[in-house]
N, C-alpha and C positions, 0 to 999 in steps of 0.2 A: 504494501500499500504507499501511496506517495504520501510527502508531507502534507500535512491539513493546513498548513501556512506557510507565506513564501518568506525569503529572508529578510523584504523590508517590513511586512509584518512581524515579524520575530523581533526586529529590530524596536519597532514601535512598542510592541507589548514589553520587551524589557526596559522601555524608558518609563513603564506606569510608576507610578507612586501613590496615588489615590488608592485607600483600602477598598472602597466599593468597588473600583476598577479592578481590582487583584482579584476580589471575590468572584467577580464574574469571569474572570479568567480562569480560577481554579475550577468552577463549575463546568466550564468549557471542557476543560482538562479530564475531570470526574467521568463527562458523559462519553469522551472519546475512549478511555480506559474503560468503562463498562460496555460498551458497543463491540469490543473486540474481546474481551476475558470475562464478561459477567462478573459473578461474585468470587471467582476462583482465586488464590493466593498462591505464593510459590516462595516459602519461607527459607531462607538460607543459612548456615553454619559454618564457620571456618575453624581449622586449626592451621597455627604458625608450625609446619613441621621442620622447619631448619630458618634460624634466626640469627641475625647479625654478622658483622665483617664482609659486607655487601662490598664488592669492586668497583660498584659504580658510582655517580655522583649525582643523582636526582634531588633536586634542592630540597624536596619535602620531607625527605625521610631520613629519620634517627639511627636507620641501619647501616647508612653508607660509611665507610671507612672516612671519608672525607669529612664527615660531618663532626663538629664539636659537641658531642651528645652523649649522654651515657647510653650505651647501646645494648639492647638485651641480645643475650647469646645463649643460643645451643645448638649443638650438631643434628645432623638429621635424626628425626625420631625411628625407631623400629617399627616395623608394619603393625606388631602387635599393640604399639603406643596409639598409631593411627588409629586402629580400631577401636579402642577404648573411648578415645574422643569422639568418634563416629556414634557408637551405641548413647552416650551422652546428650549429642545432639538428637536424636532421634526422641530419646525419652523425653527431652524439652519440647517438642512438637515441631523440630525441622523437617522440611522436605527435601534438603537438598543439603551434601556436607561437600566442602571445596578442601582441598589439601595444599596449602601455599607453602612457597619456598622463596627466599630473597635470590637475588643475583639474576644475570643474563641465561644462566642454564646450570645444569646438574652434571656433575660426575657420573660414570657408568654405575659405581656402586650406590650413590644415593639414590639415581634414577631407579635403578632396580628396586630399591625399599619404597618408592612411589608406588611402582607398578604391583609389587607384592600387598602393600596397603591396600590398594585398590581393590584387588580380587577378593581381600578380607572383607571389606566392606560392602560388597557386592554378594559375598556369600551368607554374611549374617546380619544385614540390615536391608530393611527396604528404602533406604536413602537413594537418592537420585546423587550421582558422583560426577565432580567436578574438580579441575587441577588447575594452580597457577605455578607453571615452573620456570617461567623465564623461554627465551628465546628455542625454537626447536625446528628440526627438518620433519618433512612429510614421513620419514620413516620413524621417527619418534612419536610422532601424533599418532600414526597408525598403532604402535605397541602401547601407547595409552588405550586406544579404541579395545583392543583386544584384551586388554586387563580390566575391561570394564567400566572406563570414564567414559561419560556421555557429552562432556562441555569441559571445554578448555577457555579460561579465562587470561586474557593478554590486554592490557588496556594502553589507549593511546595517549592519555593523560592529558594533554590539551590541545587546543588547536596548533595544526601544523606550523603556523607562522609566529605562533609563540613558543613553540617547541625548546628551541635553542636555549631559552632562559630556563628550562627546566632540567635537562640533561646534557652534556656533552660527549657521554661514554656510551649511551644506547640510542643509535640513530632511531629516527623516525620512521624511516624506509626499512629498517630491519623490525620494527613492529607490524609493519603492514605483510612482511613476508611470512612471519609466524602466522598471521591471522589467516593467511589465504592457505600456508601449509597444514592448520588445522582444518579449514574448509575442505581441502582436497582429500584427508583422511576419512572424510564423512563424519566429520564431529560438529558439534554445535559450537558458536562462539559466544563469548561473553566479553564485549569491548566496551569500557566506558572511561572514564576519566575524574578529575578533579576539580571543582570550581573555587575561585579564589585564591589562584596563584600569582595574582597581579595581571590576569588577561582581561583586555577591554571587553565591552558589551559586544561588539563587533566579532572577538575572538570568541566570545562563548557561543556567538550564534553559526561561527565557522564550526567549532567543533562539533555543534549538533547536525549540521547538514553532511560534514564528513563522516561522522557515525551514520547518517540516515544512508550514504551511498556503500557504507561497509555492510550495511544490514545485519547486524548481529542479532540472533535469537535474544541475548540478555545485554540489558547496558545498566552497569553500577554506577551509581552518581554517588561521588565521596566529596565532602567538603573540608577545605583545608582546616586541621586542627594544628596549629601551629608549635611546633616541637621546638624547642629552646636549643641551640646550637646547629640548625640546619638554616639552610639559605633563607628560607621564608619565615624563619622562627619569630620574626619580628611584627607579623602581619597580626592585623585585627580578626576578630571572627567575622563571617558574614552576617548581615542583619538576619534575623529569622525571615521575616516577611519578603526580604529579597531572594532568600533562597527558595520559599514556597514558590515564589514567582518564575524563577528559572525551571525549577521541576516541571512545572505547567505548561512552560515553554517547550521544553525538551519533549514532552510528552506530546505536543501536537505536532512536533517536527519527526517525530519516531513513533507513530499512532500504533505499530504492531509489536513492537519491543516490550520485552518484560523488563520494567523498570524497579530496581531495588534501592534503597539509600542504605548507605554503607557507612565509612570513618567518617568521623566529625558531626554524624546527625546530633548525638548529644549535646555536645558543646555548642554548635552553631544554631540550631532551631530549637531544641529545649521543649518548653510544653507545647509548642507549634507542631511537633511531630504528627499528631491526628489532621492537622489540617495540611501536610505534606502529603499523606495518603491518599487525602481526596485531591491532590494536585495532579494525581496519575501513578502512583507506585501499585505495582504487584505484590511486592515484598521488600522485607529490610534483611540485613545481614545480623541474624538473631545473635545474643551473647554478645562477646567479646571481639574485638578487633584485632589487627597482629600484633600491636604493642600497647594499646589503649582499652579501657573498659567502655562498656554500651549499656545499654537497658537491661534487665531482667527478661528472660523468655516469657514469664508471665505478664509483664508489662506490655511487651509487642504483641503476644497473642490479643489481649484485651483490647488494645490499640483497634487491632484488624476487625473484631467481633463487634466492637462498639460502633463501627461503621456498616455492619451489618454484611460482613465477609466472611466468606467458609473456610476455617484454616485446617478443617480437617483432613487425616492423612488419606492418600488414595489405599485400595485394596492390594494392588501389586504396582508394579515398576514400569510395567509395561503395556499389559493388557488395555487398561483404563488409563493413558496418562493424561497428564495435566495439559494445559495447552499451550505449554512452553515446546512441545514436541513437534516443531514446524517441518523438521527434516524428514519425520517419520519413520526413521531407521530402527528407534528402539523398539525390541523386541524380546520375548521371555519375561519370566518374573524371578522376583528373589525372595525368601522368605522373609516373613516382617517377625520380627524376634518379640515384638510387643503386640499381643492381638487387641489390646483393648488401650485406649487413647490415656495416657498416664498424665494427669492435670495438676496433680499435687505432688509436692515433697513424699508426703506421707503414702501417697499411694505408689510412689515410684518405690521408696522404701519396702512396701509389703511387696514388691513384685521383684525384690532382688536387685534393684538398679539403683545405682549412686547418680542423681545429676549433676554432674560437675563439668559445666561446659570449659571450653578452653578459658583459662584465667591468667592474662599475662603478668598481673600483678604478684601471682602466686609460683606462676609456672615459668616464668624466665628468672634466669641470673642476670644483673646488669652489671656490665663491665667498664668502670670509669676511664675515660681516655686519656690517661695521666702523659703518654708520652707524645711526641709532636705529631700534629695531625697533618699529613699531608696535602698540600695545596689543591683545590680543586682545578681539574685540567683545563677549565673554560678561564680560570683567572677569577673567577668571581668569589667573594669572601662570605662565608656563613656568619651569622648574627650572635655574638656570645660575649657577654651575658645578655641574655634576653630580657626585654623590660618585663615589669610587672605585669602577670597574666590579666588579659582585658577580660571585663565583664562582658556575656553576651548582652546585645541591645535590643531590649524588647521593640517589637514592631505596633505595639498596641492592635493586632489584627486577634479576631477573635480564633477560637479555639476550633471549632467549625463554623459552618454554614446554616 
């Protein structure tokens, strides 16, 4: 489906400041979301399977070795550890589970652990399975598919015209080649980016239309959570109302994509998260993110239920897929280890399941970078020390329509 608005219309909507006008925009985006997806949702959870020490210089990321920040560190998880996190995610109500690693790619040994972990998740859960493991060839993408991965995540991060400000070691063209390899292997694509890196309104619209040309199955939207000691560590949070507005604009430009709100949503949007759902979201990244904490699963499920959306799990993984299966290749089924929906911690404990989602506060060790930090290859400076943490600005928008 082509975009529902033109570039000029998107720029006009991006300039809106009146609350009533933004509410009209949100309702328009909600109507577009319901027209394509009805009341279905797609809730995801991730595990940071390998963290820290990344050789790339992405300006938003504390995991980069070029960042003057405390760095979360751990080696590649064992397949059994990945499965443990997947089971916890399923118990908490997630429909989808993503295995994430840092860097442009993985060694053969670490890549094998991802493959083995994916097979365990496919065998022992009813979760849909995603991976985010950097650049890859068609051969590697096919290996992921053979292991049970159904979708691969690889962001473009920002508009092509602004991309040189974000990274000098990861080429934009390389990101597109990986996306092409994923599609050639018969896998679904998950491609999005981060808002508030310093891009202009024109560049936000540019990114949205670039994503429309890529036509990914899923589009994750992140909002910069400025990390002290990174290039963008001194930026303010995005105004909550502006964040909601841009989610709605992206929905109108990509009417068939599955939209989920991911990193930075708590810090940037706060109490307006339900309104962000009405701006066109299919789901969110449940639980915690790579190095920061998020809402509780109970809060996220309630947020969607209060809007009349269906968060129930499906009977199996292939025979009755959710509406995200546009490619049509998913077949077969995997056993559901949880026969009934586990809604409370007490019910989970009674079922012998510990609800313990990925928790970077408890499950990462932070290594202070006391040695000399290498200069960024592009010559840009990081911001350290960062100014006092800015408080999110209230937009005054209502929490619902």
